[in-house]
C-alpha positions as CSV (number, residue, x, y, z in Angstrom):
1,M,-3.5,-10.3,-36.5
2,T,-2.9,-6.7,-37.6
3,L,-0.5,-4.4,-36.8
4,I,-2.7,-2.3,-34.5
5,E,-3.5,-5.1,-32.6
6,A,-0.2,-6.5,-32.1
7,E,1.0,-2.3,-31.1
8,Q,-1.5,-2.8,-28.5
9,Y,-0.6,-5.3,-26.8
10,V,2.9,-4.4,-26.7
11,D,1.5,-1.4,-25.3
12,R,0.3,-3.2,-22.6
13,L,3.5,-5.0,-21.9
14,I,5.3,-2.2,-21.9
15,A,2.6,-0.4,-19.1
16,M,2.3,-3.3,-16.8
17,R,6.3,-3.5,-16.8
18,N,6.5,0.1,-16.1
19,M,3.8,-0.4,-13.3
20,E,5.4,-3.0,-11.7
21,S,8.6,-1.2,-11.8
22,R,7.0,2.2,-9.9
23,S,4.6,0.8,-7.6
24,Y,4.8,-2.8,-7.2
25,Q,8.6,-3.3,-6.2
26,C,10.0,-5.9,-3.8
27,I,13.5,-5.7,-2.2
28,G,15.2,-8.9,-0.3
29,Y,13.9,-9.2,2.8
30,L,15.4,-12.1,4.0
31,E,18.8,-11.1,2.9
32,Y,18.4,-8.3,5.5
33,V,17.3,-10.7,8.0
34,N,20.6,-13.1,7.0
35,D,22.9,-10.1,7.3
36,N,21.5,-7.8,10.1
37,L,19.4,-9.7,12.8
38,E,21.2,-11.7,15.7
39,N,20.4,-15.8,14.7
40,G,20.0,-13.9,11.1
41,E,20.8,-17.0,9.1
42,T,18.9,-19.4,11.0
43,K,15.7,-17.1,11.0
44,S,16.3,-16.3,7.1
45,R,16.1,-20.2,6.3
46,T,13.0,-20.6,8.8
47,L,11.2,-18.0,7.0
48,D,11.9,-19.1,3.3
49,H,10.5,-22.6,4.6
50,H,7.6,-21.3,6.5
51,R,6.8,-18.9,3.1
52,Q,7.0,-22.1,1.0
53,R,4.6,-24.1,3.4
54,I,2.4,-21.2,3.2
55,S,2.1,-21.0,-0.2
56,Q,1.2,-24.4,-0.7
57,W,-1.1,-24.3,1.7
58,M,-3.1,-21.8,0.1
59,Y,-2.8,-23.5,-3.4
60,Q,-4.7,-26.9,-1.6
61,L,-7.3,-24.6,0.1
62,L,-8.5,-22.4,-2.6
63,D,-8.5,-25.8,-4.6
64,A,-10.5,-27.1,-2.1
65,L,-13.0,-23.9,-2.1
66,K,-12.6,-23.9,-6.4
67,V,-11.3,-20.6,-6.2
68,D,-8.7,-19.1,-8.9
69,R,-5.4,-20.5,-8.3
70,E,-4.4,-17.5,-9.3
71,I,-5.0,-15.5,-6.0
72,V,-2.4,-17.3,-4.3
73,Y,-0.1,-14.8,-6.6
74,F,-1.6,-12.1,-5.5
75,S,-1.7,-13.0,-1.9
76,M,1.9,-13.9,-1.8
77,N,2.5,-10.2,-3.7
78,L,0.9,-8.7,-1.2
79,L,2.5,-10.5,1.9
80,D,6.6,-9.8,0.1
81,R,6.1,-6.4,-0.4
82,F,4.7,-6.1,3.0
83,L,7.7,-7.4,4.1
84,S,9.6,-5.3,1.8
85,R,8.1,-2.4,3.1
86,S,9.1,-3.3,6.8
87,V,12.3,-3.7,6.3
88,E,12.7,0.2,5.3
89,E,10.8,1.0,8.0
90,H,13.1,-1.2,10.2
91,N,10.1,-2.9,11.9
92,I,10.6,-6.2,10.4
93,D,11.6,-8.0,13.6
94,N,8.0,-7.7,13.9
95,Y,6.8,-10.1,11.5
96,I,9.6,-12.6,11.1
97,G,8.7,-15.2,13.1
98,G,5.3,-16.4,15.6
99,S,1.8,-15.6,15.1
100,Q,2.1,-12.0,13.5
101,Y,3.5,-13.8,10.6
102,E,0.7,-16.2,10.0
103,L,-1.8,-13.3,10.9
104,A,-0.2,-11.1,7.9
105,S,-0.1,-14.3,5.9
106,L,-3.9,-15.1,6.7
107,T,-4.8,-11.1,6.2
108,S,-2.9,-11.2,2.9
109,L,-5.2,-13.9,1.6
110,Y,-8.2,-12.5,3.0
111,I,-7.6,-9.1,1.1
112,A,-6.4,-11.0,-2.4
113,I,-9.8,-12.8,-2.4
114,K,-11.7,-9.7,-1.1
115,I,-10.7,-7.5,-4.1
116,N,-10.3,-10.6,-6.8
117,T,-13.1,-12.6,-6.6
118,N,-16.8,-12.0,-7.5
119,Q,-18.1,-9.5,-5.4
120,H,-22.0,-10.9,-5.5
121,H,-20.7,-13.6,-3.0
122,P,-18.6,-11.6,-0.8
123,V,-15.7,-12.8,1.7
124,H,-16.9,-13.1,5.2
125,I,-14.1,-12.6,7.7
126,E,-15.7,-14.8,9.8
127,R,-14.3,-17.6,7.9
128,F,-10.8,-16.8,8.0
129,E,-11.4,-16.9,11.8
130,K,-12.2,-20.6,11.5
131,L,-9.6,-20.9,9.1
132,S,-7.2,-20.0,11.8
133,R,-8.6,-22.4,14.4
134,H,-9.5,-19.0,16.6
135,K,-6.0,-18.1,17.1
136,F,-6.9,-15.0,15.4
137,T,-9.8,-13.0,15.6
138,K,-11.9,-10.9,13.2
139,H,-10.5,-7.9,14.8
140,D,-7.1,-9.4,14.3
141,I,-7.4,-9.9,11.0
142,S,-9.1,-6.4,10.0
143,G,-6.6,-4.9,12.2
144,M,-4.0,-6.1,10.2
145,E,-5.6,-5.6,7.2
146,L,-5.2,-1.6,7.5
147,V,-1.9,-1.9,8.3
148,I,-0.9,-3.8,5.5
149,L,-3.0,-1.5,3.1
150,T,-1.6,1.5,4.9
151,T,1.6,0.6,4.5
152,L,1.4,-0.7,0.6
153,K,-0.2,2.6,0.1
154,W,-3.4,0.6,-1.1
155,N,-1.3,-0.7,-4.4
156,V,-3.6,-3.8,-4.6
157,F,-4.0,-4.7,-8.4
158,P,-0.1,-5.7,-9.8
159,P,0.1,-6.9,-12.8
160,S,-0.1,-10.9,-13.0
161,P,1.9,-13.8,-14.7
162,A,-1.4,-14.8,-16.3
163,E,-1.4,-11.5,-18.0
164,Y,2.1,-10.9,-19.2
165,V,1.7,-14.9,-20.5
166,G,-1.5,-14.0,-22.6
167,N,-0.3,-11.1,-23.8
168,Y,3.1,-12.4,-25.1
169,L,1.2,-15.3,-26.8
170,S,-1.1,-12.5,-28.4
171,V,1.8,-10.6,-29.7
172,L,3.9,-14.0,-30.9
173,A,0.5,-14.9,-32.9
174,L,1.9,-18.5,-33.7
175,Q,0.2,-18.7,-37.0
176,G,-3.1,-19.9,-35.8
177,S,-1.7,-22.5,-34.1
178,T,-4.5,-23.0,-31.3
179,K,-3.5,-25.9,-30.1
180,L,0.5,-24.8,-29.6
181,C,-0.9,-21.9,-27.9
182,E,-3.2,-23.4,-25.5
183,K,0.4,-26.1,-24.5
184,I,2.2,-23.1,-24.3
185,M,-0.2,-21.6,-22.1
186,D,-0.8,-24.2,-19.5
187,I,3.1,-25.0,-19.4
188,S,4.0,-21.3,-18.8
189,L,1.0,-20.9,-15.9
190,F,2.4,-24.2,-14.2
191,L,5.8,-22.5,-14.1
192,T,4.5,-19.7,-13.0
193,E,2.6,-21.1,-9.8
194,L,5.6,-22.9,-9.3
195,A,7.9,-19.6,-9.2
196,V,4.9,-18.0,-6.2
197,C,6.1,-20.5,-4.2
198,D,10.0,-19.6,-4.1
199,Y,11.0,-16.7,-2.6
200,F,14.2,-16.3,-5.2
201,F,11.9,-15.6,-8.2
202,K,9.7,-13.2,-6.0
203,V,11.9,-11.2,-5.4
204,F,14.7,-11.3,-8.0
205,K,15.8,-8.1,-9.3
206,V,17.7,-7.9,-12.1
207,K,20.8,-6.0,-12.5
208,R,19.7,-4.6,-15.9
209,K,15.9,-4.6,-16.3
210,T,14.8,-4.1,-20.0
211,M,12.3,-5.2,-22.2
212,K,12.6,-4.3,-25.9
213,V,10.2,-5.7,-28.0
214,K,11.0,-5.7,-31.6
215,L,8.4,-6.4,-33.7
216,S,9.0,-7.4,-37.8
217,L,6.2,-7.2,-39.5
218,R,4.7,-8.1,-43.2
219,R,2.9,-6.2,-44.9
220,R,0.8,-8.2,-46.3
221,G,-1.1,-10.6,-43.7
222,M,0.0,-8.6,-41.2
223,R,1.5,-11.5,-38.7
224,V,4.0,-11.2,-36.3
225,M,7.3,-12.2,-37.4
226,V,9.9,-11.8,-34.8
227,I,9.6,-10.8,-31.1
228,H,12.9,-10.4,-29.0
229,H,12.6,-10.2,-25.1
230,H,15.8,-9.3,-23.4
231,N,15.0,-9.6,-19.7
232,Y,18.4,-10.7,-17.9
233,N,21.6,-10.0,-15.9
234,N,25.0,-10.3,-16.5
235,N,24.9,-13.9,-15.2
236,H,22.6,-15.0,-17.8
237,S,24.2,-13.5,-20.8
238,N,27.5,-15.1,-19.4
239,Q,25.6,-18.5,-19.1
240,R,24.7,-18.6,-22.5
241,N,27.5,-17.3,-23.9
242,R,29.2,-20.3,-22.4
243,S,26.5,-22.8,-24.2
244,Q,27.0,-21.3,-27.5
245,Q,30.8,-21.6,-27.0
246,Q,30.3,-25.5,-26.0
247,M,28.2,-26.0,-29.1
């Protein structure tokens, strides 16, 4: 890997991080439900459980359809950010229970598949009407689609975990160890899929968002020698210090 290639990957990571913090933030809407609504604690737990079930159902569905599993990330990203914006606009009550949450979830999947799959095989809204067992009509889905897209101001292309992982591995340049890179890639993508199902990781906001990538390059061979990535809060830092003291 050359110095120019390494710098390009670092620039991509920084650009992705800036894009994420600028246009794709997600606040803790379950905390809002828990603290501000009547029977909020019960509603919050129910919604969290429902969210997990929906994301797992999406993975099963896409596996059956032989569609890229990464679509689930984009779908849940749309749904979570939509609910976050609903908190800010004080109308989350409309979506935290019953059929409207199901409609928003189904529509998020419809949008994600439509904009992230091969356009030579267009997605037909009638299929989603059938997926809902005709609980929702195509007019319901298209109407919710417009609501979600308008609420999110048409920001529908967030950086994906796979992109982050791919760029990190490219920067690391593990001295030609292709098998090791593939293993790290597989494990990392598996863990990111698990994280998609967990609300905590989806809306987690560190107190100090920093990403400092420090590269030490040898002039001969131009290989990446050191990379430090810091993205943590005070709790993580304290936990690491305690572990070191115990050792």
